[in-house]
N, C-alpha and C positions, 0 to 999 in steps of 0.2 A: 542526594538527588538526582546526583548525574547517574547513580549507578542504576536509579528506578527508568532513567531514557534510555540506559543502555540494553535494559531488558526489555524496553517496548522494542525499540528498532528492532532488536533480534525478532520477539514474537512476529514483527511484522512481517519477516519472511524466512525465518528460523524451516519452516517446514516444507519447504521448496525440497531440500536435499534428502527429506524424510519421507514423502509424497509417495514412492517406490513400497516402504518398509510399510507403511501406513495401509495403503490400499492393499496388499497382503493380507497383514494384521484383519480386517475388516470385510475383507471376498469382494470389494466393488469400488469402481474407480467413476463412479457415477459423480459422488458431494467432491469432486477433489478441487472444482472453480470454489466450492464453499469453503474450502480451508483457511484459504487470503481474503474470499471476499468478504465473509461473515465477521473476520476479525476488521479490516477496513470499512465497512458498513458502518458499524456500531461507532467506530472511531471519529469518523465526521459527521455520523446522525448525532450524537452526542455532543459536539465540540459549543456548539452555542448553548447549548442549557446549564452545562458546567462552566459556560465564561458567564452568566449570569447570575449562576451560584454562586462563585467567587466575588462579584460584586456586590451580593446579598448578602452572603452569611458569614460564617468565620472560613478565614481561608486555613486556618491550618486544619481543622473539622473536616473543610469540604475535601481537601487534599487527602487524610487521611483517610476519610469513606473511599476513594477515587481507588489508593492504596490495597484498599479492604476489597474492593469489588475485583481489582488484578488480581490476585492472588484467588480468591476464591475460583474467578473462572481458570487458571493455571491448575489448582487440581481436578479441576472437571477434565480437563484435557488429557490430562497425566491418566486418569483413571477410566477414562472413556472403554465403555465395553462394547461400544457400537458406533457408526460413523455418524448417527445425527447427533449423538452425543457428544461426540468430539467438537465438533458444529457448534453447537451451543454453547461448550467451552469456550470456544473461538470469538464469539459473539459476547460473550461475559466479560473476557479477557478487554475485548477492544473497547468495550463502554469505562474501564476502568483506566485504559493508557488514554483515551480522550480527557479523563480530569487531570490525568497526570500532569500529560504534555498541555494543556494549557493553566493548570498548577504552578510546572517550574515557569514557565514566563511571568505569569503573575504575582509569586514570589519576588523575583529579578526585579520587580517594575516597582516594590515596595522596599527592597530591602539597598540597591544600588542606585547612586546620584545616575543622573541622567545620560551622563557623557561616558559612564563605564558602562552604561548597557548594551549599547552593539557590538562590544568586543566580548562579553561573556556570553549574549545569546549566538552571535556567531559560533562560538567554542562550543556549545552545545546543539547548534545544528549539525556541526561539522563532526559532533560525535554520534547523533543518532542515523547521520546518513552513512557512517562509515559501520555503526551497528548494522542497519539497515541492511548494506553491500555485502558485511562479513557474515550477514545469518547462515547461509548456505554451508559455509566452510565450515560454523560451530553446529549446524544441523548434523550435518556429515560425518564429523569426528563424535558425536553423543551417539547416534545411532548406530555408526558404528561398532561403538565400543561398550555401552550400555544400554542401548537401546533407542525408539523414539522417543517412548516417553519421558526420558532424562532431557529431551528437551524442553519441558515444562515444567519438570520436579525443582530443575537447577533455578528457576523464579521464586523459589519458596524461602530458602533461608534468606538470600539477599532483600527479596522485599520484607520479610519478616523484620529483617532488623532496620530495616529503613522506618518502616511503622512504629518499631519502638521507640528508634532516636529519634524520631518526628514528634512522639507522644512526651517524651521526657527533656528533649533538649531545644526543639523550635520552639521559639519565640511566637506568639501569633502577630503577624504585621497588618491584621484588620480585623477587625470583629464584624465588618458589612454593615448594612446601614441601620442604626440604631434607632432610626427616628420612625419605624414601621414596624407593626406587628408583624407577627411570623405568619398570617394567613394572606396578607397583603404582598407579602415576601415571592408565596406559592403562588398568586393571582399575576406578577409579575414575570416570570419564569416562561409564560410565553408556550407553555405546554400543551395548547391547540396545534401550534409548528410543528412540536415535536410527533402528535397526535396523528399528525397527516403526513408529514415527511418520514415516518420510519416506517407505516406499512408501506408508503407509495415505495420506497426502495427496494422492499424486500420482495412485496409483486413484481417488481423487472427483474431481480435476482432468480423468483423462484419462474420464471415465463423463460427466462436464457438457461436456467439448468435444466429445464424439460423440452425444451425448444429442439424439435430434429434429433433426441436423444429416447424419451420415454415417450413422448407424443410428436406428433409430425404438427408442422408450425401453422396449419390452419385446424389446429386440433382446438375445441372452447376450452380446453384445460390449459391451453397458452394462451390463445385471445384474448378470455378472462380474466389474468392476471396483467395482461398489457394494458388493456381496459382501465383495471382498477388502478393503476399506475397514472394512467393519464388522468383519471378524475379528482385523483389523491393531488397528482405534484399541480392541477390547474387552481384547487380549492388552497393548495399551500401558498402558492404566489399571488392569489385574489388576497389571502389574509396577510402577507407580507406588504402588498401596495396597502393597504386598509390601514396596517400599523403604521406605516411612515417608519419615519426613525426610532422608532420603539420595536421595530420585526428585528426577527435575526437577520437578516439581509436586508438592512438598511437601502433603499433605491439610490440615495446620492452616493452613494460609494461605490455602486455598482454601474454606474454612469461613467464612473472614473476610467479612463482611456487605457492608462498603465496597472489598474486593477482588472482588466478587463484581459489584458494582454497578458499578463503575469499569471493570470488563472487558466489560460489557456495552453500557456506554453508550459506551465506546471503542471495540468493536468496530464496534458499528450507525452510529456517529456518521462514522465513518473509512469506512466502506464506503459509505454514503449519496454523501459527498463524492466518491468516486474512481469513484463509476459516473455521479454528473454530469459531475463534466469528464473522465473519459477519453472521452465520447461526446458532449461540447458540440463540440470542435475538428473531429470530423466531420460535426456541423450546419451547421455554419460555412463547412466547407470547400466540402461536396458539396451540401446544401440551400441555402446563401446564396451560395456560388458566390467566397466568401474566399479568397484566397490562404496556405499556411499561417502565414508571416509574421503577415498581418493577424488569422489564425484565433486565434493567438497574443497580439496585441495585445487581442483583443475579452475575453480571461480575464484582464486588469488589472482590471477591477472587483471581480472574484474576492479578487485576492490583497488589495487595498485593504481592501476589506469585512470581509474577514479577519483582515486586523492590526489594524484598530480595534476589530475582536472580541476579539480576545486580549490589547489592550492595555487596554480597559476593564473585562475579566475578571480580569485580572491587578491593575490599580491598585482595583478595587471590592471583589476578597478579601482585598487588605489593609488595607482599611480599613473595612469591616464587620466582616471576620474568619470570614464564612461562603462557599464554594464552592459548597454546593446549591441556593440561588435563581438563580447562572447555567446549570445545567444544567434546572431546571424552565422559564427562561425559552427556552432552547435547543430542548428538546424540544416547547414551544409553537409557536416560530416557523419552525423547521424545516419539519416537513410542509407549509408554508402555503406557504412561500417555494420550497421543491423545486416543489409542487405547480403553481405558478407558471410557472415552465422547461417544466413537460411541454405548454404550451398553446404555445410556440415554433412556427411554420408557416412556408410559405415566405415571406409577406407581413409579417410580424412587424417591429414599427417597430423602429427603431437606440433610439430611447429606452426602450422597454420591454426591449429586451436587454440593455443596460447596465442599468437599475436593477434587473430581476429578479433577474440575476447577482450583482450587487451585495449587495444585500440577504440572498441567499441566501449567501455569503460570512461577513458579520457574524455570521448565525446560528450557524454551524457554529464560526466563530472564538471566539466568545462563550464558548463551556464547550470547545475542543479540548484544553487542558490541564489542564482538572478532573480526570480519572481520576489523573495525575500526582502532582497535590497533595494528594488526597483520600487515595491510599497511603500518602504521605510523613507527612500528617498523624495517622495511623491507627495505623500500625505500630511497635514499637520499632524503632532503629536497625540493628539486627545483623538485623531479620525486611525490612526498605526494601526492600533490593535486590532479593527473593525476590518481593516483592510488586509491583516495579515490572516486572519479567522479566513475568509473568503480564498485566499490564495491555500491555506491548510487543509481548507475544506474539499479543494480541489483536487490537492495533490493525493490525499486519500482517497478521495470519491473514484479519479478516474481508475485506478487500476482495481478497484470493488467491482466497476462494471467492466472493464476491458478484460480480466481475468477471467470472469464468467463467460464473457463472448468466446474469450478464445479457447476454452475447455468446450462448448459447445462445436466451435470450430473441429478441434481435436479429435472429439469422439464420433463427431461425423465422418473427417476424412479415416479416420482408422478403421470406421466401422466396412467403409467405402474400398479402401484399397486390401483390406483381408479378409472380406467376404471374396475379393477375386482373386487373391493370390491359395487360401485356403477353403475353398466352397463350404464346407461341415461348419466352419466356425460360423454363427449369425450374429447378428446386432445386439440381440439381448446378452447372447453370450460375454461379448465383449463390455456389457452393459455392468455384469454381475460381477464381474472379476478381477482381479489384478492383473497388472503386465506382466508379469513373471508368471502367472499361475496359465494366462494366455498361450505363451512360449512353450510352456510346458504341452499344452495341448497339441500344438502343431508336428507333421510329419517332420521327422529326423533332418529328411531329407529336401526339406522345403525352408528349415530355419534361417537359413541366410534370407530365402526372400521376403521372411517374416520379419526381421529386423530392416530390410533397404524401408521394407512399406512402413513399419513404424516410424526410422527416420524419414519417410518422406512425409508422413504425416505430421509431424514436426515442424519439418518447412514449412510446410501450409499455415501452419498456426503462427508462426513467425513473422509469415507476411502482413499478418496484424499488424505486429510489431514496424513495419517497415512503413505500412500507411500512418501510423501514430506519429513516426519521426519527420514526414514530410508534413505532416498538418500543424507541426512546432512551429512552422516557417510564419504562420498566422500570426501568432503572440508573439514572432520576433519583429517584421512589420512591422505590427501594431504600436507594437513599447516604441514609447515616448523617448526621446535624447535628451536624457536629464544627466547633469554631474553631482557625484557624491561629495565633490569639493565647493559645489555651492549650494548655498540656503533657497531650499525651496519654496516659491510662492506660496 
């Protein structure tokens, strides 16, 4: 089961170092934002439905279903012949990972006594976090040695073995609610909320992917999806209010101060980390000329820094009892270190690349798991899973939205900067070609200027990450000061 969590964590961010190779293969950069957002969109959108499925149906069967969906998505990604097919594969994989993630914690709830659950949940959270952070390194190595498709082929043998082991060796801890029939179980899944929520998010991402690239912001093809998002979201929120405690997002949990603070902090922190990590490999490969594997190795300082930060936070919280100080420190440190990354240019020294990346990873790792700790501390046991689902949703929803926004910023700035430096390159050309292809079209005597403007476009995209890290202070200041050493009321 831990292997599946590692695979899911890797899939969350493994495309980061493979993006240049993928865009060159499909000859377009227009869908780059969807390569990550599609996965995260489905991971967060299906979390609540899988949570109810685990409550109503056989845990073993639902977990195997999620595993199978994950493998189908991996096959689609590995065999994709177009960018659209690749995005579809990422979405299917995200659906599967939503069920795997929820299933792992559900299974632990059934097989472990209460006193041991926090330890094992912490281990799983750490494994997933490290897998997400290490994903660019693995992706870079695979892309360089075997090709980008192997970033997804590797899921099949490991996932297949896990599926077989679950079928033959795993004893079902729960057969679900046997007091009601199948039709009643389907009715209790709150499918209406999902039918409203998924199209709402999809409409939002379509608007972001088109705005300023394919169409101007005031075009009806952009305004239409935004209006659709607003209407469907309003209907979704009304349905949550109408259902009350039976809703996917129970209002009484949403009103808890620490849950709100944890969701804000988790959304902003994870979004900032992902925006930085998603475009760093592009900087290393295009602006600095590193190979995919070398750009992956350049992500090691972030992994090391984040690991040290998480260890210090975990041990420090256990020692002093409070997690809020670590959130406050992170909210102050992250904007500074993210700001340093925006200074990366064509001639930035190797030492600065390593140092700035490392301290940025440390600042984010210090408070990476504090929202989870906070929810477990302030909520009673029977409500903890609901609070955790809200925080996990926020952590996945944020990157899905803000990577799409970052891609809009990057495309707009890239078009503006390159058109000024190389007049014969039109925005449509940038839209329909990979970054390496664009470099090849530039005059040889202006190649350095093109590199500088690509680097400038990346820096302007990273300003979004700086803003997000500043916003984490809202969550830190809102968070209650509660001790893990004291029993919550």
